[in-house]
N, C-alpha and C positions, 0 to 999 in steps of 0.2 A: 650877163646872168645875174650878177649881184644886185642890179636895179630891179630884177624880176623876183628875188627873195625879199628885198625891202618893200616892194609894193605888197605882197602877200601876207608879210609880218602885220604891215599896218591896215589889211582889211580884216584880218582873221583875229588880231588882238582883242578888240572890243567884244567880239562873240565868244571867245573863251572867257573873260571876265564876266560877262553876263550869265553864261551857264553855271560858272562857279557860285556866283551870287545866288542864282537860283536854287541850286543845290543846298546852299546853307540855309535859305529861307525855307525850304520845304522842311529840313530836318529841326529847325528851332521849334521849340515848343513854349507856350506861354503858361507859367503857373497860375494856377487858380487859388484864389484866397478863400478859406473857409470862413464864412461869416456867422457869428455866434449873435444870437438874439439878446438884445441888451435888457429885454424885459426880463428874460430868464437869469441873468446875471443879477440883476437888481433884485429880483425876488427870493434868491438864494441867501445873497447877502444880506437882504432885510430880515429874513427868518432866522438868521443865525445870529445876527449883531442886534443890539438894542439901539437906543438913541443915541447912547455915549459911545459907542464902536466896542462896547463889551459883549461879551456871547451872554445870550439871553438864556434865562432859566426855563428849561422845557420840563414839565414834571411828567411821571409815569403814571398813567390813570390806574394802572394795577396796584402800585404802591400806594396811591393815594386812596383807593377803594379800602385796602387792608389796613392802613392806619385810621381809617375813618370809623373802624369798630370801636376805637377808643374815642369818645366823643370831643370832637374839635380837633383830631389828630390829622384827619385828611386836610382840613382848612389850613391848619398850621405848615403841613407840607406844601400845599400850594401857594404859600405865603400870602394867603387871604386872611391876614390877622382881625381885619376889621369885622369880620364874620363871628369870630369866638364869643363875644359878650352876647350877640342874638342867640347863637347856640345854647351856650350856658344858661341864659335867662329863660329860654323855652323849655329845655329840659328840667331845670330846676324848678320851674313853675308848674310843670306836670308832677313831678314828684311832690311837690309841696300841696298841690290840690289832692293829690292820691292819699297823701298822710292826714290832711285836714276833714276829707270826707270820710277816711277809715275810723277816724276818732269820734265823730258825730254818728256814724252808723253804729259803734259800740255802744255808745251811749243809749241810744234808742233801743237797741237790742237787749240791753241789760235790763231796761226797763219794761220793755215787752215780756221777757221772761219771767218778770216777776208776778204777772198774772197766772203762771201755771205752777204746779206743784211737779217738780223735775224728778225724775229716775223713779218714776211710777209707771202704772199702765198708761199707754200712748194709744189708746183708742180713739180718744176724743181729739187729740191734737198730736201733732210730731212733736211738739214740746214737753208734752205731758198732761195732766188733768187741770182744768181751771180750778182755780181757788174761788169757792162759793161767796157769793155776796161782794166780790171786789170788782169794782167799777171803774175806779181810777188808780193813777199810779204816779210818782215822782219821777221826773226826768232831768237830766242835767242838760242845760241848753247853751250852747256855745255861741259866740257871735261870729260875725264872717271870717275874721282873720284869728281867731281863737286867742284873743288878748283878753276877754272877759267872759263869765259863764254864771249863771243864774239856775235855781232849782225851781222847775215849774211842775204843776199838776195837770195832767191831760187823762183823756180817757183812752181806753184800750184801741179804738179805732184810730184816734189821733196819732197815737205812737207807732201803730203798724204802718200807717200812711208815711210817717215821717222815716221809719227804718226802712222801708222800700226806697224812698226817695233818696237816701244817702247811700243806700248799697247800689243803686244804679249809677250814682255819680261817681263813686268809688272806682266802680268798673270802667265807666267812661275815661276817668282820668288816666288809667293804665293803658287803655287804649289810644288816647292821645299822645301819651307820653312815649309810647311805641311808634307810632307813626312819624313823631318828630324827629326821634332817633334814627328811623328809617330813611327819613328825607334828607339828613345830615350825610349819610353815606352815599345816597344817588347824587347830591349836589356835588360832593367832593369830586366823584367820578367824572360827572359832566363838567366841571369847571377845568379839570387837568385834561380833557379832550380840548376844550374850547381854547384853552391857552397854547396848544400847539398849530392852531389856526390864525394865531395872532401874528401877522408878518410885520407890522411896522408900530411904533409907538407914536408917530406923527399923523395927527388927525387932519391938518391942514392942507390947503393948496401948495404944492411945491413944484418947482422947476429942477428937471433932472436932465444929464446929457443923454443923447441917442445916437448910437453909432450905425443904426441901420434904418433906411428910409422906405416907404413904399416904392415898387417899381424900379429899385435900384440894386443892382447886383454887386456893386462894389461898396466896401464900407463908406458912409458919408457922415459926417460930423453934423450934428443937430441937436435940438431942443426939444421937450416935450412937458406938458403940464400932466401933473397926477394929483388926484384927489382921492384920498383914502377913506372909506366909509366903513364902519364896523357897527 
């Protein structure tokens, strides 16, 4: 009888072990590892950190536009200090041209008014009545940069043409100065927007680590070549 029990134990023992192992294998779960794209990680880090590992300055376009209402304020906020001399020279040149053209216009306007008797009947002209027998008048003529001047004699038609010429130049100088001022505001806003898209200060070819490979479901160490174009 004992022999029969021993024989059954020998035959059934491996079957019981196999069944237990099969049950454990069916219950066992394999954890899946989430793979984060290394390109996304590098892009985020590069966008937040500069070349020296410090946090990059990211200007606010709205603040840059508001500060640009003061000439050069937006460029100073964007840290584009090299643009300040260009802005001040451009706006200053426009203001200087307007003032110079204004002086020359007033010189010829005064000479032109000398042909008329003012504050009387305005039937003949908007300025008054023409002085009888007056064909020429003296006018102050300034040089290009208003460093010298001289008194010249000119006819009424010559003085009138010069008066209209300097009046157009005076008005054009105001328009140019206004356009330059408007462009500085637009430039500050655009520059602030462009700085937010600047991902890296490195313009050369570089080698970076790569933790995910094509057609690989598991993280796999590797390298990649990156060339930044701006």
